[in-house]
N, C-alpha and C positions, 0 to 999 in steps of 0.2 A: 891556300887560295881555294875558294869555293867554286864549284862549276857554274857555268853561265846560267844554267837552268834554275839554280837555286841562289844565284847571286842576289845580295840585298839591293834593293832599289836605291838610286841616288837620292840625295836630299831634295833635289829639285822636282822629283816625281811625287805626285800626290799619293798618299797612302790611304787605302780604304780601311776604315775601322769597322769591324763587324761586331755589333752589339749582340748580346744573347737574345734568343727568340723570346718574345713576350709569353708570359705564362698564360695558359689557356684558362678561361673561367671554369669554375667547378661545374661538373655536370649536374643538372637538376635531378633530383631523385626520381626514379621511375615510378610509374603509377602503382606498381605492386609494392614499392618500398613505403608508400604513404598509406597503405591499408591499415597499419596499426595506429595511424593518427586520426583516422576518421572518427573514432569514438571520442577523441579529445577536442575536436573542432565542432563548435556549435554555432549555428546562425540563429539570431534572435527571432526570425520569422518562420522557423521550421521547428518541428518537434525534436527535442533533444535525443540524441543517441549516445549512450554511454558505453564505455568498455568495461565498466564494473559489472559484476554479476547481479542478476535480478532473480526474483522468485515469481513464477507465474501466478496470477491471481485466481485462475480457474474460470474467469469470464473473458471470452474472446473480445467482446465489445470494450471491456475495460482495459485489457492489455493493449488494444490498438490505440488507446489514448494515453497510456502511461509511457513516459520516456524510458526507452530501453525495452519496453514490452513486458513490464511486470513491476512488482514491489521492489524498491531498492533495498539492498542488503547492507550498504554502508552509509545509510542516511536515516533520519528520523521521519516517519510518516505520521501526519496528524489527521485524525478522524474527528469531525465535528458532527455531533448528533443531538437531536432534540431531547432524547431520553437515553441515558447511559445504561448499559447492561443488556441491550436487546439486539440492536441492529448490527453492532460490530461483530458479533459472533457469526451471523449469517453471511457477512461480507468477507470475513477473514477465514472462515472454516475451510473452504476448498484449498486455499494457499497453505495453511498450516498442515492440513492433511497430506498434501504433497511434500511438505518440508520433512515430515517424519518418514514418509514412504521412500524418499530419496536417500536417506541415511541408514535404512535398515540393512544389516549385513545379509548376504545371500545364504539361503538355507543349505546346510551340508548335504551331500549325496548319501543316500542310505545304502549301505553295503549288506551283504548276506550275514556278516558277523554281527553287525550292529542291529540287524532286524530283530534278533531275539532279545536284545537288551531292552530295558525300559526307555522309552523315548524321553529325551531331555526337553524341558520346557523351552519355548522360543525365547531368545534374549529380548528383554524389554528395551524400549527405545529410550535409553538413558543418556545417549550421546548428545542428544539435543533436547533441552528442557525448555518449557514455556513458563516464564515467571509472570504471575499475575500479581500486580501491585495495586492494592487498595481497590478491589472490585466493588461496585455498589451493591451487589447481591452475593450471597453464598454460592460458589460455583456448584452447579448441578452436574455431578459426574455422569449419570446416565445420559443426560442430554449432550454433554461434551463427547462422550463415546459415540453417540449417534452421529456426530459431526466428523468422526474419524480421529479424534484426539485421544490418545491413550492416557488413562488416569495416572499411570506411573511416571509420566513425563511432566506433570503439572506441579508447580510449586506456588503456593498461595502465601502472599506476604500481606499482613495487615499492619499499616502504619498508623501511629497515633496522631501525628502532625503532618502538615504538608512538607515540612523540611525533611522528615524521615522518608516520605515517599520519593522525593527527589533524590535523596542520597541512595536509596535502594535502587532506583532506576539507573542512576549513573554507574554504580558499581556493577550492576548486571550487564549493562551495555559494554563496559570495559572488559568484562569477563567473557564477552561474545556469547551471551545467552539471549535467546529470543524473548523479547519483553513486550508485554501488553499492559500498559500503565494507565490508570485513570487519574489525571491531574487537572481537576477543574480550576485550581487556583494558581497554576504556574504562570510566572511572569515572563515577558519576552527574553530577558537576559538568562533566565533559568532554562528555557527551551534552547537557547543558543548554546549553552554549556552541554546539554545533552546531545545536540547536533555535532559538536566538536568531538565528543567521546565516540559517537557512532561512526566517525570517519575511519577509525581503526578497527571496526568490528566487521565480521563476516556474517552476522545474523540480523534478521529484520527487527526493527524496533517501532512499535506503534504507540502513539499517545492519543488517548480518547479525552476529548474536551467538549464543553457545551457549545452548542451552535451559536450562541450569542457572542462567542469569542472570534467570530469570523472577521470582524472589523479590526481586531488587534493584530499588530505586526508579529510575525513569527519567522524564526530562522529555519524552520523545517522546509526543505526544498519541495515537498509534496504535501498538499493540504486538500482534503476532500470533505464535502458536505454530504451526509448520508441521511435520507429521510425515508419513511415508509411509503411505498407506492401502492398501486392497485393490486389487490389480491396478495400474492406471495412475492411480488416484485419489490426491489429496492431502487429508489431514485437517487442517483449519485451525480454530483456536480464537482468537477475538478476546479477548486478555488485557486490553486497555485500549482504550477508545474514548470519545468524547464522547457519553454517553447511558447507558442502562441496561446492566447487566452482560450479557454474551453467555452464553447457556446452551448447553451441548452443543458439538458439532463440526459443521463443514461438510465434506461429501465433494465435492470438486471434481474433475471429470474433466480431468486435465492430461496429455494425450497429446502428445508433441512433434510438430510439424508434419511433420518428415521421416519419422517412424515411423508416423504415422496411416494413410497409404495402404497400408502393408505389412501392416496388421493386419486380420484377418477379423473378422466380427461376433462370433464366439465368443471371439476373443482380446481384444476390447475389454472384455468382462465379466470380473469377478474369477473366477478359477478356484477351485473348491472344493478344500479341502485333501484330499490323498489319505488314504483310510482305512488306518490301519496294519494289516498282516496279523498276526494273533496267532501268536506263535511257540510251537510245541508244547513242553511242558515234559517233558524227558527225566528219568526218575528217576535219581538218582545210583547209580552202580555200587557195590554193597556190597563192601567189601574185608574179608575175615575177619581177625580179630586174630591175632597170632602165637601167643597162648596157646590159641586155639581149634583150632589145627592138631593133627592126630594125632601122637602120639609114635612115632618110628621106633625099633624095637628092633633092636639089632644081631643 
């Protein structure tokens, strides 16, 4: 017999059934927990911010307009120019110079024992190569060295057909090699294939195409129109980017590194167009008609 304090209630007494406490809703993630998602969330009316690595272009005004603040490393960038082989070097030179400078190994410290030995040559920047596919002109090595691009890291590929150029570009992108390819005849589906290959690469890939292709659809997430500006400037318009449409043009001072020390302050600024000298108008010489001549009598 149980004690009265723990005796079971009679059948006539209502029994209170206690259900388990309802589960609390999951705690929303803290603000610091969503910091890693900021790069993956993009609003269509704001400039895209990506968590993927980028390469600084070397122009502050351009980096401020590029999603992520630089050239994308896991995407294809399309440059549309009126004349191939001129403007793209001045636009990409600072970024490619920084690309090699960032991967150069640190110089070893010189010790007393090694000071008497013959110094070893500095290691060449072979870890990161620049593959030039079908350039319109023969690469000028002294000019490229003036831009800060080592000749030992340049690989020049000449393709006989557009299909070979596309194949070389795709294989280089898959091998995570920096690519600068001139593809004037690439179709939209071929550019899309290169873009898919670039998603798995950690090196920049640039496609140079004619400016007339600006009306053609392209899978490249970043497209720029590059034109010569006043003086040594480049006029750049972002035709396509992740974010709002770019309004107007950017005037970028793009003086080659080898030429900059030779220019005075006056030569760095755009020179005003000379005022044409008005040409004096000379009245036409009146020639008398033959019928107005006097008649000579014999």
